[in-house]
C-alpha positions, 0 to 999 in steps of 0.5 A: 531511526529507520531500522533495517534488518537482513532477510534471507531469500529462501525461495523464488517463484516466477509468477508471470513473465514479469512478476516474481514471488520472493519468500524471505526469512528473518535473521535469528532473533528478528523473527518476532519483529516480522510478525505481520498483519494481513494487508501490510507491506515491507519497505526494502533498501537496496543500493544500485549504481551507487544510489540508495533505493527504497521500495515497498512491496505488499506481503502476499501470505496469510497471517497464519501461514507464518511465511514472509512472502512478497510479490514483485512485478516489473514496471517500466523504468522500475530499477528495483523491480527490474533488478529483483526480477532479473538478478535476485536469487535464492541465498541473497539478502535483502534489507527491510524495515518491519511490516507496516500498513493499515490496509486491514480490519480486525479479525474476529473468529466468531463474527459472520461478515461479508467482504468485497475486494476489488483489485487490478494487476499487482494490486492483488498482492495485499488483497491475497493476504486479506483473502487467505487470512479471512478464510482461515481465521474467520470461518463464518465469513465470506468474501467476493473478489472482483479482479481486473487484468489485461490478459489471462496470462498476466493474472498474478496468483491465478493458480492460488486463487483457483485453489482457494475458490475450490477449497472454500467454494461456499465462502469465496467467489471471483469475478475476473475482468479482462480489458484485452482478452475477449470472453463470452460475457460482455460484462467481464470484458473491458476496464473497470469503469464506472458503468461496469462497476455499477452493473457488477455491484447491481447484479452480481454483488449484494452491496447491502450485505457487505460489511467491509470493502477493500480496494487496491489499484491505481488512483482512478480505480479507487475513486471510481469504485468507492464512488459507486459503492457509496452510491449503493449505500456503503459508508466511507468508513466501510471502505479501505484503500491501498494505492498501487501506482505502478511506478507512476506517481502524479506530479506535485503541484507547483510549490509556488502555490504554497507560498501565497502569503508573506509569512510562508516565505521565511525560514522555519525553525523545525524541531524533529523528534526521532527515537526520542531525540529532538533535533532543531534545524532550519527549514525552507518553505520550498522543502518538505519536512522529509527533504529537510530531515534528510538534508540534515542527516536525520534518519527519518523513515521513508519509502515512496516519497509520493504520499502513497505508502505512509512510511514517513507518517509523522505527527504535527505537535506544534505549527502549521504545514501544507500537505499537498497529497495524501493517498495513505492516511485515513481521515481520522489520522489527519484529524489527530494531527498526522501528516505525510512528511514527504508531502508536507511543507512548513507554513509557520515560523516554528514547527515541531513534528515527531516520527515516534508517535 
């Protein structure tokens, strides 16, 4: 079951003209459930104008701060983000699922590591949690942040980042890149395209010394940065991704392309296991596993429905599916049989999936 818990809004801070930082407190008895790892996110549920909306926002606090805090940036056409920026207030209650996400690596206090983080816009939110946790809990490690924004005024957490840089000046460095604010150095003016990334990684970042890289932003950035880093010798397993789509997700390819053979035209006998209970339903080849589950009133977990957040991750126990998009699962998870229910269409006569493992 997709369980939601009430969180009380205990503080709000206007971070930029179009972003707000919200501090939350779990209800008594639920505190343990909301212990989080750096880089994780919360999925919120809110009914607006009679429609249930689910949106995921990354936690921007360090693990050791014992503070539940998220940054919500308003996006064009974003109903939840607009409501949160304009109407949410201290004392209100938000419903949220427990923290999720794997945009992190284990913290080991005795290790001396070198990290690289690349983020644009609101992609700084989970990266800030990573930076602060590493600085606090791995005292011998250092991290470099390459942070892209349009304007200086649009930089989220600018003051907090400057304070961290001053406090950890030998362990934390920042390269700000502005696409629309001019500066004295041409390298730092413009978009984080392939040429600029190659120059930065060649002249300002010793990629050969990097143990782990974290990249957060829209899909083109992830592809560009990871490609350039691998050209400089970083291995794929050293790079962690978090896709921030800013409310704009790529359209799914036509479902007709999934129905090429006659076997995929027929109904599938689908068994869905949630909270240990197996539910047998009929599934259409034109509906995803998630759509089928929700149509039969099964409380499957989900948030973005766009293959981005991994909230709907399930495991294929028997049968075949077509997963048409994946911006959240690691290669090893796919090899172990995990799929995103919101992007997976049945392809076999029988199919068994589980959301519990």
